PLY file of the C-alpha trace (Angstrom):
ply
format ascii 1.0
element vertex 312
property float x
property float y
property float z
element edge 311
property int vertex1
property int vertex2
end_header
96.90 78.47 113.09
96.52 80.27 109.97
98.93 80.42 107.10
99.94 83.99 108.10
100.45 83.50 111.79
102.32 80.32 111.08
104.75 82.00 108.42
105.28 85.27 110.87
106.32 82.40 113.73
108.58 80.76 111.07
110.15 84.06 110.41
110.64 84.82 114.18
112.35 81.24 114.80
114.63 81.85 111.83
115.82 85.17 113.13
116.29 83.77 116.54
119.11 81.59 115.09
120.44 84.05 112.30
119.76 87.37 113.63
118.88 87.49 117.57
118.78 91.14 117.98
116.24 91.31 115.19
114.24 88.64 116.88
114.43 90.35 120.22
113.05 93.65 118.45
109.66 91.93 117.72
107.09 93.21 120.23
104.39 91.17 121.86
101.03 91.21 120.11
97.70 92.77 121.16
94.50 91.20 122.00
91.47 91.40 119.55
89.94 93.77 121.83
93.02 96.08 122.04
93.07 96.39 118.35
89.35 97.09 117.89
89.56 99.86 120.69
92.73 101.66 118.88
90.96 101.71 115.52
87.51 102.42 116.52
87.95 105.86 115.18
89.03 105.06 111.79
86.73 105.97 109.04
86.90 102.84 107.10
87.45 99.24 107.81
90.66 96.95 107.57
90.99 93.66 106.37
91.09 90.53 108.75
94.85 89.85 107.95
95.59 93.24 109.61
94.11 92.04 112.91
96.00 88.87 112.77
99.30 90.48 112.11
98.86 92.88 115.15
97.90 89.91 117.39
101.20 88.60 116.54
103.16 91.75 117.10
102.05 95.38 117.99
104.76 97.03 116.03
106.82 99.96 116.76
106.30 103.74 117.10
107.79 105.95 114.18
110.70 107.07 116.72
111.76 103.68 118.10
112.34 101.96 114.76
115.96 100.98 114.22
118.13 98.80 111.96
116.83 95.79 114.20
113.32 96.43 113.42
113.85 96.97 109.54
113.31 93.46 108.63
110.06 93.11 106.76
110.96 94.14 103.11
113.78 93.35 100.83
115.95 96.35 99.60
113.78 98.88 101.44
114.20 97.26 104.82
110.79 98.33 106.58
109.69 98.14 110.14
106.21 97.00 111.32
104.24 100.18 112.37
102.21 100.18 115.45
98.44 101.18 115.04
99.11 104.59 116.45
101.73 105.25 113.90
99.40 104.12 111.19
96.51 106.35 112.51
98.79 109.39 112.72
100.33 108.88 109.06
97.07 107.93 107.03
95.66 111.38 107.08
98.81 112.77 105.31
97.47 110.78 102.14
94.23 112.52 102.22
93.36 115.86 100.48
90.22 117.65 99.56
91.84 118.20 96.06
91.55 114.60 94.43
94.71 115.29 92.51
96.87 115.80 95.66
95.27 112.78 97.52
97.10 109.52 97.65
94.64 106.61 97.42
93.91 103.31 95.57
91.23 103.56 93.39
89.54 106.18 95.57
89.95 104.04 98.66
92.11 105.05 101.59
95.39 103.62 102.21
96.70 102.58 105.80
100.38 102.24 106.41
101.39 98.99 108.15
105.20 99.01 107.38
107.51 101.94 107.06
111.16 102.95 106.12
112.28 106.72 105.99
109.71 108.11 103.95
108.15 105.20 102.26
105.35 102.66 103.45
103.61 99.49 102.60
99.91 100.13 102.98
96.71 97.94 103.15
93.68 99.31 101.42
90.85 100.49 103.75
87.34 99.27 102.86
88.66 96.73 100.51
86.00 94.46 98.79
87.82 91.40 100.14
87.21 91.36 103.84
89.88 88.82 104.53
92.90 90.49 102.81
93.79 93.66 100.61
96.44 94.00 98.17
99.76 95.64 99.57
100.53 98.89 97.99
104.11 100.57 98.12
103.82 104.54 98.68
107.26 106.08 97.88
108.46 109.34 99.55
107.24 111.47 96.38
103.71 109.75 96.95
104.14 107.27 93.75
102.23 104.15 94.38
102.95 100.64 93.04
101.47 97.29 93.64
103.85 95.26 95.79
102.07 92.00 96.86
98.69 90.54 96.31
98.01 90.25 100.11
99.75 90.38 103.62
99.90 86.78 103.48
101.66 86.54 100.19
104.08 89.15 101.42
104.86 87.45 104.60
105.00 83.85 102.80
107.48 85.36 100.44
109.58 86.54 103.26
109.55 83.29 105.18
110.50 81.03 102.08
113.43 83.56 101.64
114.52 82.88 105.12
114.17 79.18 104.82
116.12 79.10 101.30
118.90 81.21 102.01
117.67 84.09 99.79
118.19 86.69 102.77
121.19 86.85 105.17
122.39 89.80 107.50
125.67 90.99 107.10
127.97 92.03 110.04
126.50 95.43 110.48
123.16 94.06 110.59
122.07 95.11 107.13
119.75 92.37 105.22
121.34 91.22 102.08
119.37 89.41 99.42
119.94 86.91 96.54
118.03 88.55 93.66
117.67 85.50 91.61
116.10 83.50 94.67
113.96 86.36 95.70
112.44 87.02 92.18
111.68 83.38 91.77
110.04 83.17 95.41
108.18 86.34 94.90
106.70 85.44 91.59
105.61 82.08 93.06
103.54 83.80 95.65
102.55 86.91 93.66
102.20 85.55 90.26
98.62 87.05 89.44
99.63 90.57 90.73
99.17 91.98 87.20
95.64 91.28 87.34
95.51 93.80 90.24
97.29 96.35 87.98
95.26 95.92 84.95
91.81 95.94 87.11
93.13 99.18 88.66
94.03 100.68 85.48
90.81 100.03 84.05
88.90 101.67 86.73
91.19 104.60 87.16
90.69 105.21 83.25
86.89 105.07 83.50
86.23 106.34 86.87
87.27 110.28 86.30
87.31 112.64 83.41
90.45 114.25 84.99
93.22 114.06 82.51
95.93 114.44 85.25
94.54 111.33 87.27
94.21 109.46 84.13
97.82 110.06 83.41
98.83 109.12 87.02
96.93 105.90 86.65
98.78 105.14 83.42
102.09 105.85 85.13
101.36 103.76 88.07
100.54 101.06 85.52
103.86 101.33 84.09
105.46 101.37 87.38
104.01 97.97 88.31
105.17 96.57 84.97
108.59 97.78 85.59
108.77 96.15 88.98
107.64 92.95 87.44
110.27 93.28 84.76
113.11 93.85 87.07
112.00 90.53 88.93
111.84 88.58 85.55
115.42 89.82 84.74
116.74 88.48 88.12
115.62 84.93 87.08
118.28 82.71 85.41
115.32 80.67 83.53
112.61 82.53 82.02
110.04 80.02 82.42
107.93 82.52 84.42
107.55 84.92 81.40
104.19 83.44 80.30
103.03 83.24 83.93
103.50 86.94 84.27
102.25 88.04 81.11
99.08 85.90 81.08
96.65 88.18 82.82
97.70 91.04 80.24
96.92 88.51 77.41
93.59 87.75 79.10
92.65 91.29 79.61
93.38 92.27 75.91
91.18 89.20 74.81
88.29 89.74 76.98
85.27 91.57 75.74
83.76 92.41 79.05
85.23 95.98 79.34
82.69 98.21 77.93
84.48 101.36 77.68
85.92 102.83 74.45
89.62 102.90 75.93
89.60 99.31 76.81
87.31 98.04 74.06
89.85 98.87 71.37
92.55 96.51 72.77
92.12 93.87 69.88
95.06 94.73 67.43
93.83 94.57 63.91
95.41 92.62 61.02
96.71 89.56 62.92
94.89 87.40 65.30
95.41 88.37 69.03
96.87 84.77 69.76
99.39 85.05 66.93
100.58 88.50 68.15
101.03 87.41 71.81
102.57 83.98 70.69
105.24 86.09 68.85
105.85 88.31 71.84
106.38 85.26 74.06
108.59 83.79 71.68
110.42 86.98 71.50
110.78 87.15 75.43
112.07 83.32 75.54
114.51 83.52 72.86
115.91 86.99 73.07
115.22 88.06 76.70
113.76 91.19 75.40
112.81 93.91 78.00
109.67 92.74 79.28
108.32 96.28 80.23
109.32 97.87 76.94
107.30 95.15 75.25
104.32 95.82 77.28
104.71 99.49 76.90
104.72 98.87 73.03
101.31 96.76 73.60
99.89 99.42 75.66
100.57 102.20 72.97
98.67 100.11 70.52
95.65 99.32 72.79
95.31 102.45 75.01
95.23 105.69 73.30
96.48 107.55 75.98
99.78 105.50 76.21
100.60 106.73 72.71
101.86 109.98 73.96
104.22 108.64 76.71
107.77 109.87 76.19
110.49 107.30 75.55
112.27 108.70 78.41
109.41 107.42 80.75
110.01 103.83 79.44
0 1
1 2
2 3
3 4
4 5
5 6
6 7
7 8
8 9
9 10
10 11
11 12
12 13
13 14
14 15
15 16
16 17
17 18
18 19
19 20
20 21
21 22
22 23
23 24
24 25
25 26
26 27
27 28
28 29
29 30
30 31
31 32
32 33
33 34
34 35
35 36
36 37
37 38
38 39
39 40
40 41
41 42
42 43
43 44
44 45
45 46
46 47
47 48
48 49
49 50
50 51
51 52
52 53
53 54
54 55
55 56
56 57
57 58
58 59
59 60
60 61
61 62
62 63
63 64
64 65
65 66
66 67
67 68
68 69
69 70
70 71
71 72
72 73
73 74
74 75
75 76
76 77
77 78
78 79
79 80
80 81
81 82
82 83
83 84
84 85
85 86
86 87
87 88
88 89
89 90
90 91
91 92
92 93
93 94
94 95
95 96
96 97
97 98
98 99
99 100
100 101
101 102
102 103
103 104
104 105
105 106
106 107
107 108
108 109
109 110
110 111
111 112
112 113
113 114
114 115
115 116
116 117
117 118
118 119
119 120
120 121
121 122
122 123
123 124
124 125
125 126
126 127
127 128
128 129
129 130
130 131
131 132
132 133
133 134
134 135
135 136
136 137
137 138
138 139
139 140
140 141
141 142
142 143
143 144
144 145
145 146
146 147
147 148
148 149
149 150
150 151
151 152
152 153
153 154
154 155
155 156
156 157
157 158
158 159
159 160
160 161
161 162
162 163
163 164
164 165
165 166
166 167
167 168
168 169
169 170
170 171
171 172
172 173
173 174
174 175
175 176
176 177
177 178
178 179
179 180
180 181
181 182
182 183
183 184
184 185
185 186
186 187
187 188
188 189
189 190
190 191
191 192
192 193
193 194
194 195
195 196
196 197
197 198
198 199
199 200
200 201
201 202
202 203
203 204
204 205
205 206
206 207
207 208
208 209
209 210
210 211
211 212
212 213
213 214
214 215
215 216
216 217
217 218
218 219
219 220
220 221
221 222
222 223
223 224
224 225
225 226
226 227
227 228
228 229
229 230
230 231
231 232
232 233
233 234
234 235
235 236
236 237
237 238
238 239
239 240
240 241
241 242
242 243
243 244
244 245
245 246
246 247
247 248
248 249
249 250
250 251
251 252
252 253
253 254
254 255
255 256
256 257
257 258
258 259
259 260
260 261
261 262
262 263
263 264
264 265
265 266
266 267
267 268
268 269
269 270
270 271
271 272
272 273
273 274
274 275
275 276
276 277
277 278
278 279
279 280
280 281
281 282
282 283
283 284
284 285
285 286
286 287
287 288
288 289
289 290
290 291
291 292
292 293
293 294
294 295
295 296
296 297
297 298
298 299
299 300
300 301
301 302
302 303
303 304
304 305
305 306
306 307
307 308
308 309
309 310
310 311
């Protein structure tokens, strides 16, 4: 049994004890041939994790989701969509005008979890056939990295169940221990910033459209803001370096050939001294992680210098 399926079963067992109505809402899974038949018309491929998820449960249609199905995401409370729902929704993300389209570095997004007008999506035609990053699409079509993979998402949820980071109140709404969740989230998604940096690089170099470049920069800041909020929930700041390390590596890496990203070395002081001071500041003063990274971004990415303070 894989880590993903084992963790899903772990969640179901926990729900059977702690929230039976939610456990009863989990639908039976599909066979592999049933899944293949349902998605055969999709114009892109899905990662193997998606097949495994739907063999565990077929999910719910958009009109049968209830409070008892909204169990898969902290704060948002998302339901597992059935494949028919995902097939119905994903065309809404597409548009002949690339400025109006919602995608991930030009690749399609397929909704897997939903609440109200927001979705958690996998990336179609992703380079890794086993898994893809999990992308949050808001009701106003803003996108944010949420998890490094479907497995990391379910591992995060399963550990939250086992460590009492989640409980359900008398009305059936999930309540979360922010500190425990932040620690567990960063444990299973510690390299998520690497995805954000890679996406920023490709979005800045893959188009000459200023609107798309600005959107890419704002998406990057959204990713950092989410990480900052998780960091602030920790009682210990020991994970600061773990979270910031990918950005340090990117700024020290000469492999980026474009002019925007090649100018990331800050003059006057050696890079390692600058970042040592930043890390010390974080550890000692608990400064705002997002504001510090925005300052770094302004020094290193020309387009960031025009970001208004109100957007920080």
